[in-house]
Steps between C-alpha positions, in 0.01 A plus 500: 500500500215307349330165522264340252270222611289302260132589548310266726213496249718288275680305766256414773128495575210254563557271780782609710362255755717294708713581802449810698854441591660507162708777372821546324735739672668572187760737411397792293844643444830402352758516773867536426568189703284291268487660156623803306293801599430605144395159375139393450403221737212260533406468866204390702266758644173519683213688341364816652224292651738242636475212250826307471509473124825550314472744207783653305669784682729742327739653747696819461612607843323438831162364595276464802520194723186293553569515875572872536248784518606861457185666633215425735151454359363712786410858408610607850862407424578746222876450470700212350584237761864607481395845628233396752614526865349168612582131486270363230501141371310440176419133441405460137277228361791359300678406822185344644450285192853371512461405865156345462365746759121517512419679828602828659678302772706325231581832336614671820776242541686716249554781747680457834366619833147358458392218731177300515272470804299199620273643771418467866521162674224279357401757240638529152523827308276514197618643171829683451661577839856632511738746658731749329811629673362374829151657477170349390423572136184293464282810461754686287418329172370717215369432150583782258543736793176415686498303824406132458300330775387150584638166612601367160813328374576723204578348159739665251317402179379857439812688610740690278744546787526528877659806659634470853564845646694505826571785733319837530150435361232687696481789254455250215223282640384636834435306819661172593801481269745459789795378293370533146235350276442262211335630182361245254485627140216355291523391138312745275416506127766596244488596132605159381354159421622194685379190674733339751454221744668268745427147620673332795498148638703371791531323832205477741261479204584855403300631204487863394409690184492871425426705191566862402311629194539855368310624195496835327141569397531853360782744437527606864294234675605162629366226725691254714406187689708317758378177656639226722397156624694298757434175686776341704609349826793619704829308468576306816153546654204265519144625436599869452380634164492828311240581237488836326331644197488861395421731213608859433337676202597854401439756227689818415397796286721777363827308509774709346294819541486775758191356670503137613227308680541153652224282640621179658402243759628186669294212637671229700361186662687266733387168646780376724555244771690708758811379679527536878861379503660223705608473867852620578572206731830327422656784301843623596470760775156382615466559873251387765413707805662375818266304729371682806686465827406176674377334179442125519742255336232427235479867408880535481519185286234637266680831454827319427322273252359800315840664488641186339205447263552466126360719223162435347480408131528830312211401272257451792178698477337578833184653368183358353430427136197728545721801575460770239614843390281660237582847372314728260691812403365754250638833394384754237710804405454797269801719417508821296818679393501836318804685371377859510818657359807679628618191685180462702313167535180444696411151626196356669469143621192351665465151645253275672629178653342224706661191653316230691669211684323199649750291690484198729836387638607241752781642711738302717550616857714268710569145612240394755581162651869488579547486877526852634358667187139590436272537800210333319689185402283191525785257438840545660778300342866527412447296180541745205283285273199590713569870533231733374493862391210729578327674212294816470232565242516849354254666268534836328240670285635839401408757236715797400387782274673807366377796296772742395553801278829674429535815294852623432685752290860476387685793353850584385591868512771742603524783751800696398791260464332228709313224316205330669335163458186528711234242577207606716165344564195427710401154625159395631456151639249286685607162641303249705540158657221277631587189701251247636545356849506125567512275806577140594406467869167395651306809599175686490501832316199727554296191584615293199687183598809384311669164548877468527686435177702180526866532405657163582880501527714342230768239549825693501678272254202355307231767449190410301352759264175303501431582864158658540533848648222741587423824319519817712159666532415865444466686831392839371806656664596658170736792445481767236733785430527775243741779426471807286800694379529840337855587403691759304861454401778662301847380402733742324843421361709812453800487264717777639777414255550222250670302777304592814134415569283531808173315558241637741187301583205580723172318560230595746193287552200469723452142611172404667416155632176351632480153655222287640607196700278227635597312817352228717468567872345325797126559516378710796437277799662195340738297712869525420598218268141435391570597135175694489598802295356807338625679191616857550615751243767766537521790256817706486633763267789731448635750256837661451686734269840352424780648292780313328809650341818406322814684396760377255812628332673344200838601360624371166865407532500399136249448222458142618543537878329676790517531877195585707366565848138478610282527807129457551228375726183294496224473757282209612191623685302266729302234316645580160633147450196293603198736524468434875499750786512415868445697820863468613842425356658568164167459317314750719337780307670749732849356442756693301602379159824304486758693301779334306788723393728375224847618404699375204819588315619317192649493156380367163702422187417392147797311359587306184340753268204538741407132483594417861380694804680485835357654817610529861304651788546553872165530679347554841132472596361582842140437606388715793181495707466128573317401819727420792480535878683748715792331684404669828122542504422186296239705308454483123668764286585541133872518567610185320711503185637267235817587312626317192812598312717338239650494154338396171692416182354410162603426142266454205550489124742354247860410569556393140252492216423135581518510881240674721483530876284628782645484850456661838639489852364665812608517862266582788602598852173524692440618855197554722543806724310572821260213436359344815186308581346449843514136605163411649645188660788675675386857557664742537774334290519589133587309186757697301531460123830593338471344153267483202349175381562364152782741408798301365842657542547468129332358193607467139350403168653429160352402164688498171475340159721444200387452139702294254348465154156342558577394857451704814615385841427685820512456872493674831577487870286626788638536851333624818687508830352390832178675603431532871164420656602550864605864535438567869759542771521211750237297315376220731515141386233432238397231255577550132767626264676822601586600145466425131834355384698642209464333162638511147309375196625451144271507195576410137336546160577403143317590180524410133354695209368257236396782267376856514161377627585231754727485801517233768631568850590276792513639855644320802431680826700414812751312287680335793176410681585718800274434801425837658231694683348782301293639790431444869205610709534749782452227762790295362309171491393491135692545178466490123779339300638638179413295193728202431662450161233542233513479121273675252491500121371804316425584141456844352342555161466825311382583150 
């Protein structure tokens, strides 16, 4: 079968600017349901670089869907996706352009089983924070196979595709990949000339432009430049703003030859006004702790008034207009690939990355002056118009650095009748995190006096962003942490027969961590409560050898269908997620690494002439070694466990040559086993946890599009079931929301091709203006709403 596409040099090039959300999911093949298979057809297609221009396409047989990938871009996954014993979702840039997705968080809405996190009580998580299959995945993000650090909200302007790998992953990436990992694939130079760009305008003063320029400069040399600029508010929110600009230059030598060298970098700047969310008071399910026995009538009346209180305006901003979040993220990478013959390729990739975040955020804590709530209330009243909410002032100044080198060798060879696809390598890595310490209370530190930082409360229903709030001062109680890793790994796929393959993976690494933590303590001889403190420093370290493994078996039932089984583990040593060690608990340097064991069985099928892929998997993940307390002795042990099991279904590709789809559904049954915590208030009683926070019973996502002549229409549905916050047995009465309610959101897009160089696209997100919570804090008193209905108009130009 063959396909002939008109060269992009004659169909598209200088400005493909306008709408990093535009793409045409166009059919590349003539399907019997739509046209005679042997007939030539003119259809819409996306260019190899993702531009939604519409050249002539001559079809004779089948063609590849813009949504569907057949192989991973990772060198560690040597087999086609159909024959890889893992659940892997590949989110291509064509899908992201159709949806108008610009951030990694937007992109991950295309795969089920990923939930977003808001943070602890008054605090708000910075950067991308999410869970995968019930386990934190915030430190399991990689760029071209190298771990990516730093509190940054990642933009997709320089991404070719996003690969979400679920299940056994320790042998692939090493420590911390409890339920999988996310690998971001960068755009690199090609032997072609094109200039593409997107421009977007929309609600909340949304403005965004991106450009992608690729130029061949010699026979085997090319350069590429990707850039983005964005300035917008957030639909439905006052004051909150997002500003981003970034540039990603790259050069490649030896393209099309046996030796290829790539030098590329990415530089991103963000200047945001962060969002601390809104109070949960008034929302369905909001509870208030029962008054203490013998409470006065005024206290009881106040509690009842709070229980009956109405919601705040969803656009309310409880911070200060001086709040800020400034991020500088830089990354430089050099990659060398050499085909040395006989099926052997040697690769080396080196990277230096640095991310700095300076953040000042006003967090909301709790209502202070309702009778019976807030011990420090200066005004006690049952009149809701006078109620106030306490605020905290948080400041973060954090720098992350990484220096990494990977050298690998891939080889295809045979031993007797068994064929091997082997990838083996060595990884050396240094990572560090420096965080400054800040304070807000009146105190004397090593003889230096600091005044208290004023944080006046806000009116619950009428906050004022112009309120003057104090800036937390530097205390010197800084923390620094660094890790060094030396690892060696090998993954071998053995083809015993044409139908039967086994994959064996092993990675052993030495992980060493050093931390220095500053703390303020009462000065010698100072009276208790005097706030006369001295700065002390604690230095801790630890080192461990850890070994990860995976086993997989794939059997080809047919040329287009496989069944598989896989098992593997991953380990999370103390301090590996936040560069902090403590003297006791899970983060103690003497603690054992948590081990997550994953099991998965499934089947994968390529249907409709290999244009549509269907997958089904049954999985189970169990994390062992979590800190708990013994039910008899009340002493700490590492006997706690978390178990998550479920089913994942997916479909991606073309149903007809004009209709494309990507869809997924996942169930999660999560349990906490042997997890107890000593209750300091009621010793020797224990608090028993039997569930896992933020793990919906099921979630589903669907996006599809249909092309008719010069029109394309698309749309999707996202559903997430209820997510529990309260997961303890016999939880006492508390104030806040016990869970994050289920929600369903519908999105719509439409596009029209004016000519081969210009396409316009309209996106409507949250079509039915569904009011829903996208995340809830661990204390249950603060939430972030999903965006209301929003409209954006995008243009894409290519020459």
